[in-house]
mmJSON file of the N, C-alpha and C atoms, coordinates in Angstrom:
{"data_MODEL":{"atom_site":{
"group_PDB":["ATOM","ATOM","ATOM","ATOM","ATOM","ATOM","ATOM","ATOM","ATOM","ATOM","ATOM","ATOM","ATOM","ATOM","ATOM","ATOM","ATOM","ATOM","ATOM","ATOM","ATOM","ATOM","ATOM","ATOM","ATOM","ATOM","ATOM","ATOM","ATOM","ATOM","ATOM","ATOM","ATOM","ATOM","ATOM","ATOM","ATOM","ATOM","ATOM","ATOM","ATOM","ATOM","ATOM","ATOM","ATOM","ATOM","ATOM","ATOM","ATOM","ATOM","ATOM","ATOM","ATOM","ATOM","ATOM","ATOM","ATOM","ATOM","ATOM","ATOM","ATOM","ATOM","ATOM","ATOM","ATOM","ATOM","ATOM","ATOM","ATOM","ATOM","ATOM","ATOM","ATOM","ATOM","ATOM","ATOM","ATOM","ATOM","ATOM","ATOM","ATOM","ATOM","ATOM","ATOM","ATOM","ATOM","ATOM","ATOM","ATOM","ATOM","ATOM","ATOM","ATOM","ATOM","ATOM","ATOM","ATOM","ATOM","ATOM","ATOM","ATOM","ATOM","ATOM","ATOM","ATOM","ATOM","ATOM","ATOM","ATOM","ATOM","ATOM","ATOM","ATOM","ATOM","ATOM","ATOM","ATOM","ATOM","ATOM","ATOM","ATOM","ATOM","ATOM","ATOM","ATOM","ATOM","ATOM","ATOM","ATOM","ATOM","ATOM","ATOM","ATOM","ATOM","ATOM","ATOM","ATOM","ATOM","ATOM","ATOM","ATOM","ATOM","ATOM","ATOM","ATOM","ATOM","ATOM","ATOM","ATOM","ATOM","ATOM","ATOM","ATOM","ATOM","ATOM","ATOM","ATOM","ATOM","ATOM","ATOM","ATOM","ATOM","ATOM","ATOM","ATOM","ATOM","ATOM","ATOM","ATOM","ATOM","ATOM","ATOM","ATOM","ATOM","ATOM","ATOM","ATOM","ATOM","ATOM","ATOM","ATOM","ATOM","ATOM","ATOM","ATOM","ATOM","ATOM","ATOM","ATOM"],
"id":[1,2,3,4,5,6,7,8,9,10,11,12,13,14,15,16,17,18,19,20,21,22,23,24,25,26,27,28,29,30,31,32,33,34,35,36,37,38,39,40,41,42,43,44,45,46,47,48,49,50,51,52,53,54,55,56,57,58,59,60,61,62,63,64,65,66,67,68,69,70,71,72,73,74,75,76,77,78,79,80,81,82,83,84,85,86,87,88,89,90,91,92,93,94,95,96,97,98,99,100,101,102,103,104,105,106,107,108,109,110,111,112,113,114,115,116,117,118,119,120,121,122,123,124,125,126,127,128,129,130,131,132,133,134,135,136,137,138,139,140,141,142,143,144,145,146,147,148,149,150,151,152,153,154,155,156,157,158,159,160,161,162,163,164,165,166,167,168,169,170,171,172,173,174,175,176,177,178,179,180,181,182,183,184,185,186,187,188,189],
"type_symbol":["N","C","C","N","C","C","N","C","C","N","C","C","N","C","C","N","C","C","N","C","C","N","C","C","N","C","C","N","C","C","N","C","C","N","C","C","N","C","C","N","C","C","N","C","C","N","C","C","N","C","C","N","C","C","N","C","C","N","C","C","N","C","C","N","C","C","N","C","C","N","C","C","N","C","C","N","C","C","N","C","C","N","C","C","N","C","C","N","C","C","N","C","C","N","C","C","N","C","C","N","C","C","N","C","C","N","C","C","N","C","C","N","C","C","N","C","C","N","C","C","N","C","C","N","C","C","N","C","C","N","C","C","N","C","C","N","C","C","N","C","C","N","C","C","N","C","C","N","C","C","N","C","C","N","C","C","N","C","C","N","C","C","N","C","C","N","C","C","N","C","C","N","C","C","N","C","C","N","C","C","N","C","C","N","C","C","N","C","C"],
"label_atom_id":["N","CA","C","N","CA","C","N","CA","C","N","CA","C","N","CA","C","N","CA","C","N","CA","C","N","CA","C","N","CA","C","N","CA","C","N","CA","C","N","CA","C","N","CA","C","N","CA","C","N","CA","C","N","CA","C","N","CA","C","N","CA","C","N","CA","C","N","CA","C","N","CA","C","N","CA","C","N","CA","C","N","CA","C","N","CA","C","N","CA","C","N","CA","C","N","CA","C","N","CA","C","N","CA","C","N","CA","C","N","CA","C","N","CA","C","N","CA","C","N","CA","C","N","CA","C","N","CA","C","N","CA","C","N","CA","C","N","CA","C","N","CA","C","N","CA","C","N","CA","C","N","CA","C","N","CA","C","N","CA","C","N","CA","C","N","CA","C","N","CA","C","N","CA","C","N","CA","C","N","CA","C","N","CA","C","N","CA","C","N","CA","C","N","CA","C","N","CA","C","N","CA","C","N","CA","C","N","CA","C","N","CA","C","N","CA","C","N","CA","C"],
"label_alt_id":[null,null,null,null,null,null,null,null,null,null,null,null,null,null,null,null,null,null,null,null,null,null,null,null,null,null,null,null,null,null,null,null,null,null,null,null,null,null,null,null,null,null,null,null,null,null,null,null,null,null,null,null,null,null,null,null,null,null,null,null,null,null,null,null,null,null,null,null,null,null,null,null,null,null,null,null,null,null,null,null,null,null,null,null,null,null,null,null,null,null,null,null,null,null,null,null,null,null,null,null,null,null,null,null,null,null,null,null,null,null,null,null,null,null,null,null,null,null,null,null,null,null,null,null,null,null,null,null,null,null,null,null,null,null,null,null,null,null,null,null,null,null,null,null,null,null,null,null,null,null,null,null,null,null,null,null,null,null,null,null,null,null,null,null,null,null,null,null,null,null,null,null,null,null,null,null,null,null,null,null,null,null,null,null,null,null,null,null,null],
"label_comp_id":["MET","MET","MET","THR","THR","THR","ASP","ASP","ASP","LEU","LEU","LEU","GLU","GLU","GLU","ARG","ARG","ARG","LYS","LYS","LYS","LEU","LEU","LEU","TYR","TYR","TYR","GLN","GLN","GLN","ILE","ILE","ILE","ILE","ILE","ILE","TYR","TYR","TYR","ASN","ASN","ASN","MET","MET","MET","SER","SER","SER","ARG","ARG","ARG","PHE","PHE","PHE","ARG","ARG","ARG","LYS","LYS","LYS","ASN","ASN","ASN","PRO","PRO","PRO","SER","SER","SER","ILE","ILE","ILE","GLU","GLU","GLU","ASP","ASP","ASP","LEU","LEU","LEU","LYS","LYS","LYS","ARG","ARG","ARG","LYS","LYS","LYS","THR","THR","THR","GLY","GLY","GLY","GLN","GLN","GLN","ASP","ASP","ASP","GLU","GLU","GLU","LEU","LEU","LEU","THR","THR","THR","ILE","ILE","ILE","ARG","ARG","ARG","LYS","LYS","LYS","ALA","ALA","ALA","VAL","VAL","VAL","LYS","LYS","LYS","ASN","ASN","ASN","LEU","LEU","LEU","ILE","ILE","ILE","SER","SER","SER","GLN","GLN","GLN","LYS","LYS","LYS","GLU","GLU","GLU","LEU","LEU","LEU","GLU","GLU","GLU","TRP","TRP","TRP","ASN","ASN","ASN","LYS","LYS","LYS","GLU","GLU","GLU","LYS","LYS","LYS","GLN","GLN","GLN","GLU","GLU","GLU","TRP","TRP","TRP","ARG","ARG","ARG","PHE","PHE","PHE","LYS","LYS","LYS"],
"label_asym_id":["A","A","A","A","A","A","A","A","A","A","A","A","A","A","A","A","A","A","A","A","A","A","A","A","A","A","A","A","A","A","A","A","A","A","A","A","A","A","A","A","A","A","A","A","A","A","A","A","A","A","A","A","A","A","A","A","A","A","A","A","A","A","A","A","A","A","A","A","A","A","A","A","A","A","A","A","A","A","A","A","A","A","A","A","A","A","A","A","A","A","A","A","A","A","A","A","A","A","A","A","A","A","A","A","A","A","A","A","A","A","A","A","A","A","A","A","A","A","A","A","A","A","A","A","A","A","A","A","A","A","A","A","A","A","A","A","A","A","A","A","A","A","A","A","A","A","A","A","A","A","A","A","A","A","A","A","A","A","A","A","A","A","A","A","A","A","A","A","A","A","A","A","A","A","A","A","A","A","A","A","A","A","A","A","A","A","A","A","A"],
"label_entity_id":["1","1","1","1","1","1","1","1","1","1","1","1","1","1","1","1","1","1","1","1","1","1","1","1","1","1","1","1","1","1","1","1","1","1","1","1","1","1","1","1","1","1","1","1","1","1","1","1","1","1","1","1","1","1","1","1","1","1","1","1","1","1","1","1","1","1","1","1","1","1","1","1","1","1","1","1","1","1","1","1","1","1","1","1","1","1","1","1","1","1","1","1","1","1","1","1","1","1","1","1","1","1","1","1","1","1","1","1","1","1","1","1","1","1","1","1","1","1","1","1","1","1","1","1","1","1","1","1","1","1","1","1","1","1","1","1","1","1","1","1","1","1","1","1","1","1","1","1","1","1","1","1","1","1","1","1","1","1","1","1","1","1","1","1","1","1","1","1","1","1","1","1","1","1","1","1","1","1","1","1","1","1","1","1","1","1","1","1","1"],
"label_seq_id":[1,1,1,2,2,2,3,3,3,4,4,4,5,5,5,6,6,6,7,7,7,8,8,8,9,9,9,10,10,10,11,11,11,12,12,12,13,13,13,14,14,14,15,15,15,16,16,16,17,17,17,18,18,18,19,19,19,20,20,20,21,21,21,22,22,22,23,23,23,24,24,24,25,25,25,26,26,26,27,27,27,28,28,28,29,29,29,30,30,30,31,31,31,32,32,32,33,33,33,34,34,34,35,35,35,36,36,36,37,37,37,38,38,38,39,39,39,40,40,40,41,41,41,42,42,42,43,43,43,44,44,44,45,45,45,46,46,46,47,47,47,48,48,48,49,49,49,50,50,50,51,51,51,52,52,52,53,53,53,54,54,54,55,55,55,56,56,56,57,57,57,58,58,58,59,59,59,60,60,60,61,61,61,62,62,62,63,63,63],
"pdbx_PDB_ins_code":[null,null,null,null,null,null,null,null,null,null,null,null,null,null,null,null,null,null,null,null,null,null,null,null,null,null,null,null,null,null,null,null,null,null,null,null,null,null,null,null,null,null,null,null,null,null,null,null,null,null,null,null,null,null,null,null,null,null,null,null,null,null,null,null,null,null,null,null,null,null,null,null,null,null,null,null,null,null,null,null,null,null,null,null,null,null,null,null,null,null,null,null,null,null,null,null,null,null,null,null,null,null,null,null,null,null,null,null,null,null,null,null,null,null,null,null,null,null,null,null,null,null,null,null,null,null,null,null,null,null,null,null,null,null,null,null,null,null,null,null,null,null,null,null,null,null,null,null,null,null,null,null,null,null,null,null,null,null,null,null,null,null,null,null,null,null,null,null,null,null,null,null,null,null,null,null,null,null,null,null,null,null,null,null,null,null,null,null,null],
"Cartn_x":[58.191,59.087,58.401,58.157,57.379,58.382,57.763,58.226,59.37,59.266,60.628,61.497,61.094,62.454,62.928,62.314,63.081,63.971,63.654,64.177,65.453,65.503,66.485,67.659,66.763,67.791,68.677,68.002,68.96,69.804,69.568,70.367,71.68,71.167,72.536,73.247,72.913,73.484,74.415,73.65,74.621,75.69,75.397,76.545,77.627,76.887,78.281,78.875,78.608,79.609,80.615,80.595,81.573,82.348,82.372,82.994,82.316,81.164,80.844,79.412,79.464,78.018,77.289,76.306,75.339,75.024,75.115,74.883,73.122,72.534,71.129,70.895,71.715,71.355,71.295,72.055,72.356,70.957,70.7,69.131,68.036,68.113,66.876,66.931,68.088,67.804,67.594,68.044,67.585,66.141,65.493,64.368,63.371,63.583,62.675,61.942,62.317,61.622,62.421,61.829,62.422,63.196,63.866,64.827,64.286,63.0,62.295,61.865,61.134,60.653,62.037,62.824,64.17,64.471,64.815,65.359,64.149,63.03,62.02,62.201,62.563,62.302,63.715,64.93,66.154,65.876,65.34,65.205,64.331,63.223,62.34,63.225,64.111,64.95,66.069,66.476,67.24,66.485,65.295,64.751,64.108,63.913,63.741,64.66,66.045,67.169,67.598,66.898,67.407,68.862,69.037,70.468,70.825,72.246,72.91,74.08,74.362,75.502,76.808,77.843,78.961,79.728,79.86,80.671,81.987,82.623,84.067,84.655,83.961,84.442,83.701,82.654,82.016,81.499,80.504,80.086,78.617,78.142,76.787,77.01,76.157,75.832,74.433,74.543,73.206,72.523,71.309,70.881,70.995],
"Cartn_y":[-12.084,-11.125,-10.424,-9.101,-8.392,-8.477,-7.954,-7.618,-6.811,-5.683,-4.833,-5.402,-5.925,-6.512,-7.795,-8.498,-9.295,-8.806,-7.661,-7.184,-6.204,-5.767,-5.334,-6.363,-7.465,-8.613,-8.875,-8.837,-9.379,-8.323,-7.014,-5.979,-6.188,-6.286,-6.116,-7.105,-8.502,-9.713,-9.56,-9.289,-9.459,-8.218,-6.987,-6.339,-6.374,-7.176,-7.627,-8.575,-9.686,-10.445,-10.176,-8.731,-8.251,-6.954,-7.354,-6.488,-5.144,-4.539,-3.19,-3.094,-2.357,-2.285,-1.194,-1.353,-0.122,0.867,1.898,3.095,3.3,4.087,4.339,4.97,5.766,6.396,5.153,4.167,2.937,2.341,2.269,1.455,2.184,3.584,4.352,4.228,4.467,4.405,2.862,1.882,0.669,0.171,0.593,0.384,1.31,2.571,3.489,4.1,3.719,3.856,5.224,5.706,6.669,6.359,7.159,6.703,5.921,6.694,5.966,4.552,4.359,3.193,2.101,2.669,1.519,1.194,2.249,2.144,1.128,1.309,0.3,-0.974,-0.952,-2.56,-3.062,-2.48,-3.122,-3.544,-2.514,-3.003,-4.181,-4.307,-5.535,-6.652,-6.739,-7.85,-8.349,-7.057,-7.556,-7.914,-7.459,-7.694,-9.423,-9.827,-11.154,-11.868,-11.536,-12.352,-12.636,-12.115,-12.306,-11.523,-10.572,-9.519,-9.533,-9.415,-9.027,-8.091,-7.074,-6.257,-6.467,-6.743,-6.859,-5.913,-5.279,-4.025,-3.986,-5.16,-5.339,-5.415,-6.178,-6.197,-5.374,-4.534,-3.442,-4.338,-5.374,-5.95,-6.829,-7.023,-7.875,-9.476,-9.902,-11.458,-11.906,-13.039,-13.328,-14.726,-14.874,-16.277,-17.396],
"Cartn_z":[241.245,240.822,239.618,239.676,238.575,237.255,236.29,235.001,235.179,235.767,235.855,236.806,237.642,238.932,238.016,237.138,236.365,235.152,234.664,233.787,234.336,235.467,236.171,236.457,237.147,237.638,236.315,235.163,234.176,233.706,233.497,233.29,234.469,235.479,236.552,236.545,236.01,235.942,234.817,233.517,232.347,232.449,232.968,232.977,233.934,235.184,236.056,235.705,234.624,234.249,233.596,233.269,232.4,233.409,234.658,235.705,235.81,235.172,235.248,235.987,237.038,237.615,237.132,236.744,236.148,237.005,236.388,237.295,236.943,238.054,237.78,236.574,236.025,234.518,233.671,233.694,232.749,232.937,234.09,234.343,233.705,234.165,233.552,231.981,231.435,229.705,229.357,230.215,229.703,229.821,230.888,231.511,231.124,230.832,230.513,231.856,232.997,234.215,234.896,235.877,236.775,237.899,238.29,239.436,240.726,240.99,242.083,242.03,241.039,240.476,240.499,239.719,239.888,241.248,242.175,243.448,244.146,244.122,244.859,244.355,243.09,242.617,242.891,242.95,243.332,245.239,245.917,247.185,247.213,246.366,246.449,246.334,245.232,244.786,246.057,246.736,247.923,248.937,249.235,250.15,250.172,248.601,248.202,248.439,248.547,248.599,247.095,246.047,244.709,244.515,244.951,244.893,246.212,246.143,247.605,247.026,247.869,247.456,248.498,247.861,248.59,248.626,249.723,250.144,249.936,250.275,250.227,248.783,247.981,246.504,245.651,246.121,245.374,244.117,244.298,243.431,243.946,242.771,243.284,243.143,244.379,244.473,243.822,243.14,242.912,243.246,243.322,244.094,243.031],
"occupancy":[1.0,1.0,1.0,1.0,1.0,1.0,1.0,1.0,1.0,1.0,1.0,1.0,1.0,1.0,1.0,1.0,1.0,1.0,1.0,1.0,1.0,1.0,1.0,1.0,1.0,1.0,1.0,1.0,1.0,1.0,1.0,1.0,1.0,1.0,1.0,1.0,1.0,1.0,1.0,1.0,1.0,1.0,1.0,1.0,1.0,1.0,1.0,1.0,1.0,1.0,1.0,1.0,1.0,1.0,1.0,1.0,1.0,1.0,1.0,1.0,1.0,1.0,1.0,1.0,1.0,1.0,1.0,1.0,1.0,1.0,1.0,1.0,1.0,1.0,1.0,1.0,1.0,1.0,1.0,1.0,1.0,1.0,1.0,1.0,1.0,1.0,1.0,1.0,1.0,1.0,1.0,1.0,1.0,1.0,1.0,1.0,1.0,1.0,1.0,1.0,1.0,1.0,1.0,1.0,1.0,1.0,1.0,1.0,1.0,1.0,1.0,1.0,1.0,1.0,1.0,1.0,1.0,1.0,1.0,1.0,1.0,1.0,1.0,1.0,1.0,1.0,1.0,1.0,1.0,1.0,1.0,1.0,1.0,1.0,1.0,1.0,1.0,1.0,1.0,1.0,1.0,1.0,1.0,1.0,1.0,1.0,1.0,1.0,1.0,1.0,1.0,1.0,1.0,1.0,1.0,1.0,1.0,1.0,1.0,1.0,1.0,1.0,1.0,1.0,1.0,1.0,1.0,1.0,1.0,1.0,1.0,1.0,1.0,1.0,1.0,1.0,1.0,1.0,1.0,1.0,1.0,1.0,1.0,1.0,1.0,1.0,1.0,1.0,1.0],
"B_iso_or_equiv":[0.0,0.0,0.0,0.0,0.0,0.0,0.0,0.0,0.0,0.0,0.0,0.0,0.0,0.0,0.0,0.0,0.0,0.0,0.0,0.0,0.0,0.0,0.0,0.0,0.0,0.0,0.0,0.0,0.0,0.0,0.0,0.0,0.0,0.0,0.0,0.0,0.0,0.0,0.0,0.0,0.0,0.0,0.0,0.0,0.0,0.0,0.0,0.0,0.0,0.0,0.0,0.0,0.0,0.0,0.0,0.0,0.0,0.0,0.0,0.0,0.0,0.0,0.0,0.0,0.0,0.0,0.0,0.0,0.0,0.0,0.0,0.0,0.0,0.0,0.0,0.0,0.0,0.0,0.0,0.0,0.0,0.0,0.0,0.0,0.0,0.0,0.0,0.0,0.0,0.0,0.0,0.0,0.0,0.0,0.0,0.0,0.0,0.0,0.0,0.0,0.0,0.0,0.0,0.0,0.0,0.0,0.0,0.0,0.0,0.0,0.0,0.0,0.0,0.0,0.0,0.0,0.0,0.0,0.0,0.0,0.0,0.0,0.0,0.0,0.0,0.0,0.0,0.0,0.0,0.0,0.0,0.0,0.0,0.0,0.0,0.0,0.0,0.0,0.0,0.0,0.0,0.0,0.0,0.0,0.0,0.0,0.0,0.0,0.0,0.0,0.0,0.0,0.0,0.0,0.0,0.0,0.0,0.0,0.0,0.0,0.0,0.0,0.0,0.0,0.0,0.0,0.0,0.0,0.0,0.0,0.0,0.0,0.0,0.0,0.0,0.0,0.0,0.0,0.0,0.0,0.0,0.0,0.0,0.0,0.0,0.0,0.0,0.0,0.0],
"pdbx_formal_charge":[null,null,null,null,null,null,null,null,null,null,null,null,null,null,null,null,null,null,null,null,null,null,null,null,null,null,null,null,null,null,null,null,null,null,null,null,null,null,null,null,null,null,null,null,null,null,null,null,null,null,null,null,null,null,null,null,null,null,null,null,null,null,null,null,null,null,null,null,null,null,null,null,null,null,null,null,null,null,null,null,null,null,null,null,null,null,null,null,null,null,null,null,null,null,null,null,null,null,null,null,null,null,null,null,null,null,null,null,null,null,null,null,null,null,null,null,null,null,null,null,null,null,null,null,null,null,null,null,null,null,null,null,null,null,null,null,null,null,null,null,null,null,null,null,null,null,null,null,null,null,null,null,null,null,null,null,null,null,null,null,null,null,null,null,null,null,null,null,null,null,null,null,null,null,null,null,null,null,null,null,null,null,null,null,null,null,null,null,null],
"auth_seq_id":[1,1,1,2,2,2,3,3,3,4,4,4,5,5,5,6,6,6,7,7,7,8,8,8,9,9,9,10,10,10,11,11,11,12,12,12,13,13,13,14,14,14,15,15,15,16,16,16,17,17,17,18,18,18,19,19,19,20,20,20,21,21,21,22,22,22,23,23,23,24,24,24,25,25,25,26,26,26,27,27,27,28,28,28,29,29,29,30,30,30,31,31,31,32,32,32,33,33,33,34,34,34,35,35,35,36,36,36,37,37,37,38,38,38,39,39,39,40,40,40,41,41,41,42,42,42,43,43,43,44,44,44,45,45,45,46,46,46,47,47,47,48,48,48,49,49,49,50,50,50,51,51,51,52,52,52,53,53,53,54,54,54,55,55,55,56,56,56,57,57,57,58,58,58,59,59,59,60,60,60,61,61,61,62,62,62,63,63,63],
"auth_comp_id":["MET","MET","MET","THR","THR","THR","ASP","ASP","ASP","LEU","LEU","LEU","GLU","GLU","GLU","ARG","ARG","ARG","LYS","LYS","LYS","LEU","LEU","LEU","TYR","TYR","TYR","GLN","GLN","GLN","ILE","ILE","ILE","ILE","ILE","ILE","TYR","TYR","TYR","ASN","ASN","ASN","MET","MET","MET","SER","SER","SER","ARG","ARG","ARG","PHE","PHE","PHE","ARG","ARG","ARG","LYS","LYS","LYS","ASN","ASN","ASN","PRO","PRO","PRO","SER","SER","SER","ILE","ILE","ILE","GLU","GLU","GLU","ASP","ASP","ASP","LEU","LEU","LEU","LYS","LYS","LYS","ARG","ARG","ARG","LYS","LYS","LYS","THR","THR","THR","GLY","GLY","GLY","GLN","GLN","GLN","ASP","ASP","ASP","GLU","GLU","GLU","LEU","LEU","LEU","THR","THR","THR","ILE","ILE","ILE","ARG","ARG","ARG","LYS","LYS","LYS","ALA","ALA","ALA","VAL","VAL","VAL","LYS","LYS","LYS","ASN","ASN","ASN","LEU","LEU","LEU","ILE","ILE","ILE","SER","SER","SER","GLN","GLN","GLN","LYS","LYS","LYS","GLU","GLU","GLU","LEU","LEU","LEU","GLU","GLU","GLU","TRP","TRP","TRP","ASN","ASN","ASN","LYS","LYS","LYS","GLU","GLU","GLU","LYS","LYS","LYS","GLN","GLN","GLN","GLU","GLU","GLU","TRP","TRP","TRP","ARG","ARG","ARG","PHE","PHE","PHE","LYS","LYS","LYS"],
"auth_asym_id":["A","A","A","A","A","A","A","A","A","A","A","A","A","A","A","A","A","A","A","A","A","A","A","A","A","A","A","A","A","A","A","A","A","A","A","A","A","A","A","A","A","A","A","A","A","A","A","A","A","A","A","A","A","A","A","A","A","A","A","A","A","A","A","A","A","A","A","A","A","A","A","A","A","A","A","A","A","A","A","A","A","A","A","A","A","A","A","A","A","A","A","A","A","A","A","A","A","A","A","A","A","A","A","A","A","A","A","A","A","A","A","A","A","A","A","A","A","A","A","A","A","A","A","A","A","A","A","A","A","A","A","A","A","A","A","A","A","A","A","A","A","A","A","A","A","A","A","A","A","A","A","A","A","A","A","A","A","A","A","A","A","A","A","A","A","A","A","A","A","A","A","A","A","A","A","A","A","A","A","A","A","A","A","A","A","A","A","A","A"],
"auth_atom_id":["N","CA","C","N","CA","C","N","CA","C","N","CA","C","N","CA","C","N","CA","C","N","CA","C","N","CA","C","N","CA","C","N","CA","C","N","CA","C","N","CA","C","N","CA","C","N","CA","C","N","CA","C","N","CA","C","N","CA","C","N","CA","C","N","CA","C","N","CA","C","N","CA","C","N","CA","C","N","CA","C","N","CA","C","N","CA","C","N","CA","C","N","CA","C","N","CA","C","N","CA","C","N","CA","C","N","CA","C","N","CA","C","N","CA","C","N","CA","C","N","CA","C","N","CA","C","N","CA","C","N","CA","C","N","CA","C","N","CA","C","N","CA","C","N","CA","C","N","CA","C","N","CA","C","N","CA","C","N","CA","C","N","CA","C","N","CA","C","N","CA","C","N","CA","C","N","CA","C","N","CA","C","N","CA","C","N","CA","C","N","CA","C","N","CA","C","N","CA","C","N","CA","C","N","CA","C","N","CA","C","N","CA","C","N","CA","C","N","CA","C"],
"pdbx_PDB_model_num":[1,1,1,1,1,1,1,1,1,1,1,1,1,1,1,1,1,1,1,1,1,1,1,1,1,1,1,1,1,1,1,1,1,1,1,1,1,1,1,1,1,1,1,1,1,1,1,1,1,1,1,1,1,1,1,1,1,1,1,1,1,1,1,1,1,1,1,1,1,1,1,1,1,1,1,1,1,1,1,1,1,1,1,1,1,1,1,1,1,1,1,1,1,1,1,1,1,1,1,1,1,1,1,1,1,1,1,1,1,1,1,1,1,1,1,1,1,1,1,1,1,1,1,1,1,1,1,1,1,1,1,1,1,1,1,1,1,1,1,1,1,1,1,1,1,1,1,1,1,1,1,1,1,1,1,1,1,1,1,1,1,1,1,1,1,1,1,1,1,1,1,1,1,1,1,1,1,1,1,1,1,1,1,1,1,1,1,1,1]
}}}
């Protein structure tokens, strides 16, 4: 897991604990990265099965 992936994981995890899904704008502001870079890192986390999106509940699941 890269530093950016670890940072995104922590941000998503911490915000999800309070029932708030972070927007792409939240992630851009907190990481200082552009949208494309963030999307690639989140896709990597999903492909590594670190994150999973639950469509029914509209929330993240964590490993």
